[in-house]
N, C-alpha and C positions, 0 to 999 in steps of 0.2 A: 610596806607602807607605814609601819609603826602604828601609833595610836590613831592615825587618820583612817584606818580601816573601819573604825566604828563611826566615823563622821556621817551623819545623815545627809544624803544627797550628794556625797562626794562623787564627782564624775570621773571615774577611773579611766574611761575611754578617752579622756582628754590627754592622758599621759602619752608622751611620744618621745622617741629618740630622733634627733634631727642632725643633719649635716650642715655645718657652718660654711661660710663663704670660703674659708681656707682649706676645706676638705676634712676638718676634724669633726668628731662626733660630740654631741652633748645631749643632756637629758632635760626635757621640758615637762612640767606637770603643774597642776593646780597647787597653790600654796598650802602649806601645813602650818598649824599653830607653832610647831617646833622650829619653824624657819625664822622666828623672831631674832634669835641671836645671830644667825647667818646674815640676815638683812642688816642688822646693826653693824656687823663687821664690814660688810660691803660699803655701807654709807661712810663709815669711818675712814676707809681707804680712798674715798673720792676726793678730787680736787675741790677747792672752793667754787670754782667756776661751774663744775658739774652739779654741785649741790644747789647753787643759785638758779641754774637753768631748769632744774626739776622742781624746786620748792619755792622759787622766787625769794629766797633768803639764804643767808650763809650759816644755817644751823649746823653745828658741829656734831650733834647727836640727835637721833630720833627719840621722841618721848615714848614712854610706855603706852600712852593712849594711841599714838600714831602707829606703833608697832602692832598693837592689838587690832587696830582698824585694818591694817594692811594684811594681817595673817589670819584673822578670824572673819571669814566671809561666808556668804550663803551659796556661792557658786551659781547664782541666778541673777539677782539684781546687782550684786556686787561680786565681781570676779577678779582674781589675781592669779597670774601665771608666772612661774619662775623658771629660769634656765640654770641648771646645776652642772658643775663639773667637779671631779675629784682632783685635789691638788697632789703634789708629790709626797706630801706627808700622809696621804690617805684620808684627809678631811674633805667633806662635801662643802662646796662653796657656791654661793649665788653669784652669777656673773651678769644676769639681766632680769628685770622685773617689768611686767606689763599688766595693766588692769583697767577695768572700767566700772563706772557707777551709773546705774540707770537714773535718768532724770525724771523725778516726780511721776512715776508710773507710766511714762510715755514709751514710745518705741525707739527712743534715742538715749544714748549713754555717753558720758564723758570718759575719754580714754587718756591714759598717760603711760610713759615708759621711763625706765631708769636703767642705763647700761653702765657697767663697771668700766672705769677709764682704761684699765689694762686690756679690755676685750672689745673696745670700740673698733669699728671697721671690719668686724667679722660677720656682719649681717644679722645680728641679734634682733635689732629693732624690726626689720621686715618680717622675720620669722614670728616674733611675738604678735605683730599686727595680724598676720594671716590666721594664727590660731585663735586670737581674741575675736576676730570677725566671725570665724566659724562657730565659736562658742556663743557669740551674740545672736547669730541667726538661729541657732538651736534654741535659744532662750526667748525668741520672739522679737529681737531688736531689728530695726531697719537702718539706723544711722548711728554714726559715731561723730563726736565733736571733741575739740581739744583747744585749750588755751596754750599758746606757744609764744615765748619771748622772741622778738625778731632776731636776736643773736643766736638762737638755737637752730642754726641752719641744718644741722644733721637730722633733727627730728622733723623739720619741715620737708627735707628731702625724702625721709621715710614715707611720709604721707603722699608726697607728690609722685614718687617713683613706683608706688604700689599699684598704679593703674586705675584707681578710683577717680571719679569726677569730683573735684574739690570746689567748694565755695569758700571764699576768704573775706574777712572783714577786719577792720582795726577798731579796737575798743580799749581806751585808756592804756596805750603803749603795749598792748597785747594783740597778737594775731589770732583771730578766731577762725578755726578750720572746721568744716563740716562736710560729711560725705556719706552717701549710701554705701552700705556694706554688702549689698547684693552683688554677686560675682558678675562680671561682664567680660566681653572678649579680651579687652586690654588687661584686666587684672589677672585673668587666667593665663594669658601669654607671659605676663611678668613672673607669675609664680613658677610656671613650668621652665622659664628661662633660668631663673635663679636656682631652681632645683637641679637643672641640667648642669649648670656650671659647677655647683658645689659637689655633686656626686661624681662628675667626670674628674674633677681635681682630686677627690679622695682616692680614686682608683689609679689615676696617673701617678700620684706620689708613691703608691705601693710598687708600681712598675719601674720607678726611677729612683731607687734609694742610693744614697751616697755611702752608707754604712750598713752592713748586714751582720747580725749575730745569729749563729746557729746554736740553739739551746738544746742540749741532749748529750748522749754519750758519743760525741763526735770523734773520740780517740780510739774507739773499739771497732776494729774491722768487722764488717757485717751488720753493724747497727744502722738504723735509719739515719741518725745524725751524722755518722761517719760518711755515708754515701752522699747525703745532701751537701755536706761541706766539700767533698771531693768534686761533685758536679759543678759547684760554684767555681772552684779553682780551675777545673778543666776548661770551663767556658771562657776563661780569662776575664772574669768579672773585673770591671774597671775601678770599683770602689774598694772600701776596706772591709775585710772579712774577719769576724771574731768568733772564736769558739768558746762556749761556756759549758763546762763539764758538770756532771751530776754532783761532784763534791761541793759545788757552790750552794747546794741545798742544805748542807749539814751545818749545824751550829758550831761555833768555835769550841765550846765545851758543853757539858750537859746543861748548865744553867746560863750560859752566855747567850747574847742576842744573835740571831741568825743574820749573817751578812747578806746584803743584796747580791744576787748572782751577777749583776751588771755593774756593780760599783767600781770595779777595777778597770772598766773600759772608759777611756777618756773622751773620744768623740761621741757625740750623741748618736744613738742607733736610730736609723729610720725604719728598718724592717727587722723584726725578730722572727726567726723560723723555729717553731717549737716542736720538738720531737721527744717528748718526755712521757713517762707513764701517766695515765689519767689522774691518779691521786696527787701528782705534782703540778698539774696544769694550773690550778688556781694560784699557787704561789708564783709560778712562772709569769702568768699574766699580770699579777699584782706588781712584781718587780719590774716588768716592762713598763707599766704605767708610771711607776715612781721614778723611772729613769728617763721619762719623756719620750719613749718610743712612739713613732707615728702609727705603726700598724703591725699586726701579728699574723703570721701564717701558721696555722696549726695542722700538722699532717697526721697526728694521732687520732684514732677513733675514741669516742667517749659516749656516755649515755645522755639522754635528753635533758634531765634535770641539771647535770653538771654543765652541759652545753649552754643552757639558758643562763646559768650563773656566770659563765665565762664571758658571754656576750654583754650581759649587764655590767659586769666589772670593767671590761675593756672600753665600752662606750662611755662609762663614767669618767675614765681617764682621757677621753677624746680619741681613742684608737678605733680603727676599723679592723674587722676580723675576717680573714679568709679561712674557711674550713668550719669546724674540724673535719678530719678525714679527707683532706685535700691532696690531690696529686702534686700540687705545687704551683709555682708562678714563674713564667718565662717571658723575657723581653729580649728580642734580638737587636734592639737599638744599639748600634755600634758604640754609642756613648756610655752604655751600661753593660751589655752582654750578660744579662741576669739569667741564670739557670738554677733557681731555687726549687728544683723539682726532682721527681724520681727518674726522669729521663736522663740517660747517661750523657748524651751529647746535646749541645745547643742546636736547635734547628737552623736551617739556612734563613737568611733574611729574605723576606718577601712581602706581599701585600695582603695576606689573609690574617684576620684575627679570630681566635677560637675561644669559646667559653663552653665549659662543661661543668657538671656537678660531681658525680662520683669519681673517685680516683681512678678506677679501672677504665671508665670511658675516657677520661682525660688522657690517661696514658696511651690508650688505643688511638685516639685522634692525633696526638703529637707524634706517635710512632709511625702512623700512616703518612703523616706529612713528610717524614724523612724518607720513607720508602718510595713515595711518589715524587720526590724532589720538589715538593710544594713549599715555597717560602712563607714564613710567618712574620707578623709584626710582634704578636704576643699570644700567649696561651694562659688562660685563667681557669683554674679548677676550683670551684666553690665548695667542693665536698658536700657536706650536709646543708650548705646554703644558710648557715645560721645568721650571717650578717651580709657580707658582700654577695650580691645576686646577679643574675643575668641582666636585670634592669640597670644596675650600676655599671656593668661591663659595657652595655650598649651606649650608655652616656659617654664613657671614655672613648670607645671606638668611633663614635660620631665626630668627636673633636680631633682624633688622631689622623693627620693628613696622610700618613704612610699606609693606613689601613684602607684598602680598596673594597674589600668584601668581608663579611662577618659570618662565621659559622657557629651555631649554637645547638647544643644538645640538652634537652630538658627532661628531667625526671619528675619534677614537681613545679608548681606555680606557687609563689608566695603572694603576689599581687598581679593577677593576670590582666586586669584593666589597665594598670600602669604599664605593663609589658606591651600591650597592644598600642597604647598611646605613644610610647617611645619608639617602638618598632615601626609604626606608621610614619613617624617623622624621619627616622633614620633611613628607612627604605626608599624614601624619595631622593636621598642623596647617594646612597650606596647599597648594594644588595645585601640582604640578610637571609641566610639559609638556615632553616630550623628542622631538626629531627627531634622526635619526642618518643618517650616510652608509650607503648600501646595502652597501658593502664594508667597513664598520667591523669590525675584528677579523680580516678576511681579508687585507687589505693595510695596510701602514703608510704613512700620508701623509708626504710630504717634510718633513723636519725634526723629525718626532715620534720620540720614543724609547720604544718599547713592543714588546710581543710580539704575535704573531698567535695565533689560536685553532686548536686541532685538533678541538674539539667542534663539533657541528652549529651552524650560525648561529642556528637556532631556540632554542638554549640561552640566547643573549644576550637574545632577546625574552622568554623565560620568566622570566629573572632580573629584567628591567625590569617585567614584568607583576606579579610577586609583590611588587615594591617599591612598587606603588601609583601609579607615575607614569602620566600620560596620554600614551600613545605616539601619535605622528602620523607621516605619511609624509614630510613635507618642511617646509621653513621657512614656506611660505605657510600650511599647515595649523596650524603652531605659532602663527603670529600670529593666525590666525582664532580659535583657542581662547583665547589671551590677551585678545583683543578682547572676548570675552564675559565672561571671568572678571573683567576690569577694571571692567565696568559693571553686571554682574548678580549677584544672589544665586545660590547653588548650588541646583539643584532638589531638592526633598524626595523626589520619586518620578518614574518615567517617564511619568506620566499627562499627556498633552499636549492643549492646545487649539489649533486651527488657525483663523485668520481671514484671509479673502482676498476680493477682489472679482472672482475668476475661478473658476467652478465646476470647470473642468478642472484648474486649478492646485491646487485644494483636494484633488482626488483624487490628483494626483501627489505632493503634499506628504505626504499620509497614507501612501502607499506608501513613500516615502523615509524617513519617520519610523519605520515598522515595521521597515524594513531596518536601522535604527540602534539597535534595541532599545527604542524609545519606543512608548507606547500612545496612539494618537490617540482620545481619549474623545469629543471634540466637534469637529466640522468645520463652521464657519460660512462659507458661500460667497456669501451674499446681500448682502454689504456694498456699498452704493451710494455712489459718490463723484462722481456727476453734480451739476450745479448750481454754485453759487458756491463759492469756496474756503472761506468761512465755513461754509456748509451741509455741505460735504464733511468739514471738520474736525470739526464737531459730530457727524456720523454716525459717523466713525471713533472718536472718543473714547467715545461711548456704547457701541458694539459692543466696543471693547477693554475697557472697564470691566466689561461683562457677563462677559467671559471671565475676567478677574482675580477677579471676585466668585464665580465658580463653584467651590464647594468640591471638586468632583470633579477639578479640574485643578491641576497643580503646575508648569506652564510653558505659555508661549504662543508660537506661531510665526505671525508676520504676514507676508503676501506681498501686495504691491500692484503692479498694472499700470496704465499710463496710462489716463486717461478716453478716450472715443471721439474727443475733440478732440486727443488726443496730449499733453495736459497731465499733468505729474507734479508734484503740489504738494509743497512742503516742509513735511512734517508732523512733523519731528523734535522740535521744541520741544513741540508738543502731546502727542506720544507720550511724550516724556521726563517731562513733568509728571505723567502718570498712572503710568508705570512706576516712577519713583523712590520712590513711596509704597508699593510692593508688596514682599512677601517672596518673590514668585515671579519667575523669570527670563523674559525674552522675547528673541526674536531676530527680526530683520526682514530681508526680502529684497525687492529691486526687480527687475522684469523689464521688458523693452521700453524700456530707457533708450537714447536716441539722442543726448542732449546730451553732446558731447565734454568739456565742462567739469565735468560732474558726477562726483565721485570715486566709485569703487566699492570695496567692502570697506573700510569706515571706520567711525568712531564719529560719528554725527550729533549736532550740537549738543554738542560736547565740553564747553563751558562753561569756567569759570575754573579756576585751579589748585585741586586738591582738598586737603583736609586729610589728613595722614598716616594711612594705614590705612583710609581711607574708600573707598566705591565711587566710581569716576569718573563724573561726570555724562555723560549722552548715551545713545544707542541704538546697539547693534551692527547695522550694515547690511551685507548681503551681495549680491553680484551673482547668486547662484544659490540658489534655495530649498533644493535638496538639500544644498548646502554649509552652510546655516544650521542645518538639523536634524542634520546630521552632527556639528557642533560640540556641539550640545545633547545628543546621544546620548553622546558621549565624556565630557562633564562629568557627566551622570547616572550613567554607569557608575562613574566615579570616586567619586561620592558614595555609591553603594551599597557600593563597596569600603571606604570610610571607616567607614560604619555597621556593616559586617560585622566590622570589626576584623581584626587580623593574626593572631589566634590566640595560642597559648601555646607557648613553648619548653619542652621537657621532655627528660629523659634516659630512654632505654629502661630498663625494669625490670632491675635487677641490674648496671647499668653506672655507677651513681653512684660518685664518687671516681675514683681513677686506677689501680686494680688491673688492670682489663682493658687499659687503654692501655699500662701498663708491661709487662705480660706479652706483649702482642702486639708491642710495639716490640722486645723481646728476641728473640722468635722471628723476626720479620721481619729483624732485623739479622743473624741467623745464616744466613738464606736469601738475603739480598740480594747480587747480584753486584757486583763492583767496577766493571764497565762492562757495557753491553748490557742485556739483559733475561733474566729467568728465569721460566718457567711452573711454578707449584707442582704437585707431585703431588696426587692426590686425597686422600692421607692428610694432607699438609701443609695443603691447602685446608680439609679438614674440621676440622683443629685450629684454624686461624685463625678460621674462621667460628664455631666452638664457643666461642671466647673471648668473642665478642660475642653469644652466645645464639642463634645460627642453626644449627639442626641439619640436617645433610646426610643424606638417606636413603642408607644404605650401598649400595655396589655393588662387585662384584669383577670385575676384568678377566680375560678368559680367552682361550686360543688354540685349545683343542680342545673337543669335545663332552664328553670325560671331565672336563676341568677345569670345564666348565659344570655338570655334574651334582654334582660335589663342592661347588661354590659354592652351588648351590640347596639341598643338604642342610643346609649351615650356615645359610643365610638362612631357609629354610622356604618351602614352596610356598603359594600360587601365586607365580610370579616373572615378570619381564619380561626379554626379551633385546633388547639394543640395540647398534647400531654405536657405536664410540667416536668416529666422525667427528662434529664439532660440528654439522654441518648435517644429516647423514643420521640422527642419533640421534633426531630429532624427526619424521622423515618416515615415517609409517605407510604412506602411499600408494606410497612408493618401496621398501618392504620393509626400512627401516632399524630398525623397531621391531616386536617380537612381544609381545603382551600376554596375561595370564591363562593362563600355561602351568602346567598342573595337576600334571604328573608327569614322570618321567624320560624316558619314551618320547616324550611331546610335546616335551620340551626338546631331545632329540637331533634330532628331526625339524625343530624350529624352527631349530637351528643350521645344518643342511644347507640349508633353504629360504632363510634369511637370507644365507648365503654365495652361493647362486645369484643371489639378487636383487641383491646388491651387487657381483657380478662385474664389471659395467661400470665400477664405481668403484674397481677394484683399484688399490692404491697409495695409498689414503687413509690407511692406517696404515704406519708405517715398517717396513722389513724386520725380521721376527723379533719385532715388538712386538704386544701384544694388539690385536685389531681388533674384539672384541666384549666386552660386559660383561653380567653377570647382576645384577638388582636386585629387591628385594622389590616386590610390587605395591602401589601407592598407591591410595586411594579415587579414584573418578572425579571430575574437576573441570575447571576452566578453566585452560589453560596460559598463564602470563604470563612475561614476560622483564624482568628487572631488570639494568640496566647501571650501572656507575660507572667514571668515568675521571678521570685527573689531566690537566687542561688547562693548557698553559703560561701562559695569561693569567688564566683564571678560577679555576683550582684545581679543587676537587672538583665534578663535574657528575654528577647522577643522572638516568637515563632509565628510563621505564616504558612497557611496551606489552603488547598481547595477542599471544601467540605465533602464528606462522603467516604467512599472506599479508599481514596487517595491517602487520606490521613488516618482513617480508622484501621485499615488493613495493611497498607503499604508504607506507612510512616514517611510519606512524601512531604517533608517539611523543609522550610528554609529558616535559618536562624540569624540573629544579629544581636550585638551588644551595644546599647546606647553609650554616648550620644551618637545619633545617626546623621550623616550628611545626606544630601539629596541623592547622591550616587548610591550610598548604602541602602536607602529606601527603595530605589529602583531595582537593585540587585536582589533585595529581600523579596519584593513582590514577584519578580520574574524567576526567582530561584527554584521553586518546586517544579517538577517535571510536568505536572498537570496545569501549571500556570499558563500554558498555551491556550487554555480555554478563555483566558481574559483578553486575548489580543485578536480575537476573531477566528473561531475554529469551526470549520465545516459550515460556513455560511452564517453562523451566529454573530451578531454585531459585537465589536470590541467594547469592553466596558470603559468607563471613565477612570483610567489608571491614576490620574492626578487626585481624584477624590479618594481612591483607595489608599494612596500614599499619605494623604493628609490625615486620615483617621488613624492609620498605623503610626504616623509620626506623633500624633496626640497621645496615643496609648503609650508609646515609648517614653515620651516626656513625663507623663504621669507616673509611670513605673520607675523611671530614673529618679524622680523627685521624692518618691515615697517608698522607702524600703519596707514600711509596714504593710504594704499591699503584697501579700505572700503570693497570691495568684489572681490573675484577671483574665477572663476569656470572653471574647465576643463570638457568639455562635448562634445563628450565622450572621456574618456581615454580608448583606446582599448587594452585589455590585452589578450595575447596568450602565448602558450608555448615558442615562440621565443622571447618574450619581450613585450614591450608596444609601442603604438603610441598615441600621443595626437593629435586628429583631429581638435579640436576647443577649444578656450579659450576666456574668457571675463574677463576684469579687469576694475573696477571702482575705481577712486580715489576721496578722499574727505579730508578736513581738519579734523584731528582726535581730540578727547578729550585726555587730559593727562591721561595716563594709571595709574590705581590705584597701580600697583606693579611696581615701578620705579627701575632703576638700582642703586638708592641711598638709603642708610638707612634712613628711616623716619617713624614717627608715622603717621597713617592714619589721614587725615585732617577731624577732627570733624565729 
């Protein structure tokens, strides 16, 4: 950061790396005083027209006073952001400027932009506006306004297309534009759409290079560079391939300048594959940047500090980075046939796209695809995921028409909320299959730059489930599911037909299918495969066609065992001829296989290369019948999720706009400690919850029986007497609660009895502090617990459970990550096993689920809006047929970490 590190109030968290419209990277940050000369150079290079549209005059040079005003800001009432790139000479240059000035202490600021002529059309204006709006909201602004000349159509379109609701007026030949900077559905959609297009393009360009350079010892047999170059050539890559040997790193002589290792290559390189020693990486990336390379693929391992430096360097030059420690990059597109990977052969063309992180897992997945005859569109191994991530890969696969299904193996999350947001959108169009490390989020893999979670691990699973991905336990299961998705249509319902030549296997398959949520409607076990191969084939085809013709079935599971002679005929082509004409899926399993040459878990009769976007020919074959129906069960559940839809996002009644948010931010700011944590008092808690429409049933803390009676007179009988201890206040069995106290005599007796009952727990209240409280009696109902916490990795996490042993002993919780749709809320409330108590259990009336969902929705909104709320708990939330009552709440505040998924478009930080 240079001397700016000492700047008071410098908002380092506003710094971001961004992807521009054309897929290139750039660096955005608050302005530094040292930027004055860069800003002057940018202005000098502008056309007269651009200068006039920005300053309403043809000034050839910015004055010292103007430069000082633009670069010496307070980052609060005056803010300036710049977009920086590194040019081919290695100099940092400004290509875009955006700033605002607050108007006379109001909640409105005047905003302006200035984009370098050579970089117009790359989306810089919209990116700057998004980041300025987020900064403005953080600084308490509500509106932006701007004076724009009518001829400045580009700037007017930036405002218009951002999704904000504009008001316009004409004043003295100038268009006055004004708009609220509070996010709305339209502005969020615009931002996500732009983010998607830019990130998808950045990955697509890496998979479709016209020229590739392999940098490393590619002439030495056995070296990584040699084999990478060989694999490119063996795949018949359609573009130009260039080898850069290590000698390019050496100077001409001891005192002469070092030549660029790429300067002898005439066509511009699109993708550089770097396989050099770690101490040579920085120079390799620098030379790639100065040569105008679009992206680099780093296959070499390196340490964390060097890795961060490489990514910063590459992004400065506008390059994206895959790796370090990547298995490589594969595209089976016949227009490219790119195999820049450790895999010796290019996989066959198909409809599955694969993303992985570690090189070993990437190699395993691509090798499995070959063994299974599973065709791929592309395989991306992010290695340490220093830059290009699974989020970027999903953006690409969403746009790639040839990709029908996506397989992802995760070892770490960089931005899990963004992953869930993209995966939910992608899953509605095509299936996404995800396997993850068992310790993902709990431990950081070597070389990965990320945080660990403090939320329960089940919260990650809940987030993935709500995003609609097909979760599997391991990479074998991931490939099983892709194998079926690549060859079969998605089932319309769980109604299953079973066909086998083994009665016992028919029963076992039916049991296994039911365990996977399928409904075995028809089980045919009389298939006879004796006789000649032609007779057996005819019998199988007839029986299979009958199952497909049965309108009561929406899927078929076929299981074959050898004939009495031990023969297992090759029926794949015959089965495939029938299956490919159907709109129903089928899976096949073989048992009793003894032939060591017969592959297991593969696609039988894969056939020729398929057309883009079409089902791959062949039949998915499994070694285990249970394995085959397990896959069909997961795909069926996915289809049901897709048909059900994701629900509708809404704002709780009374919380539209930003009034509640701003009021709560002001109160939280006054209570927030500079360090450590602070537990709010009951009065502060009630105030904060009240801002979000959650009413806390009043209670008064007391020390003596006299204080209890005075409180009861104010509240009104009947009352309840409770311990202030968070655990004991809910334990009727331990004497921590006394209910339905009708008068003063009963209350005095209750105070004495409660004190005796709680004597073994003496010390639960601090010396001299109230240890009991009096509260109005609430209607009888089911006690529930709602928790919200700020997780370092995920952000806001909401938990819901039924109070008592279900959550205290059995950990019977359901989890969700905001923002929540109405369907998310319904699944959260019904998620715990004990939630059956809410819907009418053993004659107890059902509670008002809508009221429960409303208060949970308000908690989720509050928590999502305010990361300073480290923990929030409603215990208990009492639900009944008449509605809900919140009897007690606890709120703890703390200084939060910056959330990984910010309201600004940005690439994850290393």
